[in-house]
C-alpha positions as CSV (number, residue, x, y, z in Angstrom):
1,X,28.3,69.2,52.6
2,X,29.7,67.7,55.6
3,X,29.2,63.8,55.6
4,X,30.5,60.8,57.7
5,X,33.8,61.8,59.6
6,X,33.9,65.5,60.5
7,X,36.7,65.8,62.8
8,X,39.5,68.3,62.2
9,X,42.3,66.8,60.3
10,X,45.7,67.8,58.8
11,X,46.8,67.3,55.3
12,X,50.3,66.6,54.1
13,X,52.1,69.8,56.2
14,X,49.0,71.8,56.1
15,X,47.5,73.7,58.7
16,X,44.4,72.0,60.2
17,X,41.3,72.5,58.8
18,X,37.8,70.5,58.6
19,X,37.1,67.7,56.4
20,X,34.7,68.6,53.8
21,X,33.0,65.6,51.9
22,X,30.8,65.9,48.7
23,X,28.5,63.3,47.3
24,X,29.4,62.3,43.6
25,X,27.2,60.1,41.4
26,X,28.9,56.9,40.3
27,X,27.7,55.3,37.1
28,X,27.4,51.4,38.3
29,X,26.5,52.1,42.0
30,X,23.2,52.7,43.4
31,X,24.4,55.4,46.1
32,X,26.8,58.0,45.4
33,X,30.7,57.9,46.3
34,X,31.6,60.3,49.1
35,X,34.8,62.0,48.5
36,X,36.8,65.0,50.3
37,X,36.8,68.5,48.7
38,X,39.0,69.8,51.2
39,X,42.0,67.2,50.8
40,X,43.9,65.9,47.7
41,X,44.6,62.5,47.1
42,X,48.1,61.4,47.1
43,X,49.9,60.1,43.9
44,X,47.6,56.7,44.0
45,X,44.5,58.4,44.4
46,X,44.0,57.7,48.2
47,X,43.3,60.5,50.6
48,X,45.4,60.2,53.9
49,X,44.4,62.5,56.9
50,X,45.6,62.8,60.5
51,X,42.6,63.0,63.1
52,X,42.9,64.9,66.0
53,X,42.0,61.9,68.0
54,X,44.8,61.7,70.2
55,X,46.4,58.6,68.4
56,X,49.7,60.0,67.6
57,X,49.4,62.0,64.3
58,X,50.1,59.6,62.3
59,X,48.4,59.9,58.6
60,X,45.9,57.4,57.7
61,X,44.1,56.5,54.4
62,X,40.4,57.8,54.9
63,X,38.6,55.1,53.6
64,X,40.0,52.9,56.5
65,X,39.1,55.4,59.1
66,X,35.5,55.5,57.6
67,X,35.2,51.4,57.8
68,X,36.8,51.5,61.6
69,X,34.2,54.3,62.7
70,X,31.7,51.9,61.8
71,X,32.8,48.4,62.1
72,X,36.0,48.5,64.5
73,X,39.6,47.7,63.9
74,X,40.6,46.0,60.7
75,X,42.3,42.5,61.4
76,X,45.7,41.6,60.6
77,X,45.8,40.1,57.0
78,X,42.7,42.0,55.7
79,X,42.2,45.1,53.8
80,X,39.4,47.5,52.8
81,X,38.5,47.3,49.1
82,X,36.6,50.0,47.2
83,X,33.6,48.4,45.3
84,X,33.2,51.6,43.5
85,X,37.0,51.4,42.3
86,X,37.0,55.1,43.3
87,X,40.3,55.2,45.6
88,X,39.1,58.7,47.3
89,X,35.6,57.6,48.1
90,X,34.9,57.0,51.7
91,X,31.2,55.9,51.5
92,X,31.2,52.8,53.9
93,X,28.5,50.9,51.5
94,X,31.2,51.2,48.8
95,X,33.8,49.4,51.0
96,X,34.2,45.9,51.9
97,X,36.8,44.1,53.9
98,X,39.1,41.3,52.0
99,X,42.0,39.0,52.7
100,X,45.1,40.5,51.4
101,X,45.1,37.6,48.6
102,X,41.4,38.3,47.7
103,X,41.9,42.0,47.4
104,X,45.3,41.4,45.1
105,X,43.1,39.0,42.8
106,X,40.0,40.8,42.4
107,X,42.1,44.2,41.8
108,X,44.4,42.7,39.2
109,X,41.3,41.1,37.4
110,X,39.4,44.3,37.3
111,X,42.5,46.5,36.3
112,X,43.4,44.4,33.6
113,X,39.7,43.4,32.1
114,X,39.6,46.7,29.4
115,X,43.4,46.3,28.8
116,X,42.8,42.6,28.2
117,X,40.0,43.0,25.6
118,X,42.0,46.0,24.1
119,X,45.1,43.7,23.6
120,X,42.8,40.7,22.3
121,X,41.6,43.1,19.5
122,X,45.3,44.1,18.7
123,X,46.3,40.4,18.9
124,X,43.5,39.5,16.4
125,X,44.2,42.4,14.2
126,X,47.8,41.3,13.8
127,X,46.7,37.8,12.5
128,X,47.7,36.4,16.0
129,X,51.4,37.0,15.2
130,X,51.9,39.6,18.1
131,X,54.2,38.1,21.1
132,X,53.6,38.4,24.7
133,X,56.5,40.9,24.8
134,X,54.8,42.8,21.8
135,X,51.8,43.0,23.9
136,X,53.6,44.1,27.3
137,X,55.5,46.7,25.4
138,X,52.3,48.0,23.6
139,X,49.8,47.8,26.5
140,X,52.4,48.8,29.2
141,X,51.7,45.5,31.3
142,X,54.2,43.3,33.4
143,X,56.3,41.4,31.0
144,X,54.2,38.0,32.3
145,X,50.9,39.3,32.3
146,X,50.4,39.1,28.2
147,X,51.9,35.4,28.2
148,X,48.9,34.5,30.4
149,X,46.4,36.4,28.2
150,X,47.9,34.5,25.1
151,X,47.8,31.2,26.8
152,X,44.1,31.7,27.6
153,X,43.1,32.9,24.1
154,X,44.8,29.9,22.5
155,X,42.9,27.7,24.9
156,X,39.8,29.4,24.0
157,X,40.2,29.1,20.3
158,X,41.2,25.2,20.8
159,X,37.9,24.9,22.6
160,X,35.9,26.6,19.9
161,X,37.6,24.5,17.3
162,X,36.8,21.4,19.0
163,X,33.2,22.2,19.5
164,X,32.5,22.7,15.8
């Protein structure tokens, strides 16, 4: 199935071939993701393509090309965010433009939500004796991240005690 951008593109050191896209259901989005089946994502999960449109042959992220094909250039200081959190998705309805700082804040919050809950359960299970360093090592986070969690959990506990 070909959807959206259908220019012939070139993958990393590969021969020119058409960009083939597939609709894939997403559990929390009304509309499906649109992902390429003809090109593999890079090690970060993004698909990079070289459009044959005379722009110099530089590989660019597919989701940015999809956004630009409908909405025009992306201004300096802005990035394109995947609402669906599927980095290979190029469905323009799953994309939004955010400032770099908003994008980093939202992405970090989403990335750590599940890990945060798992770490909280572990902290509770250890009788609240696990340190930030213990949590960082066990859950593979940046060393500073668990210290923020601990501060928040202790503040939440203090509010609960005061309310009782």
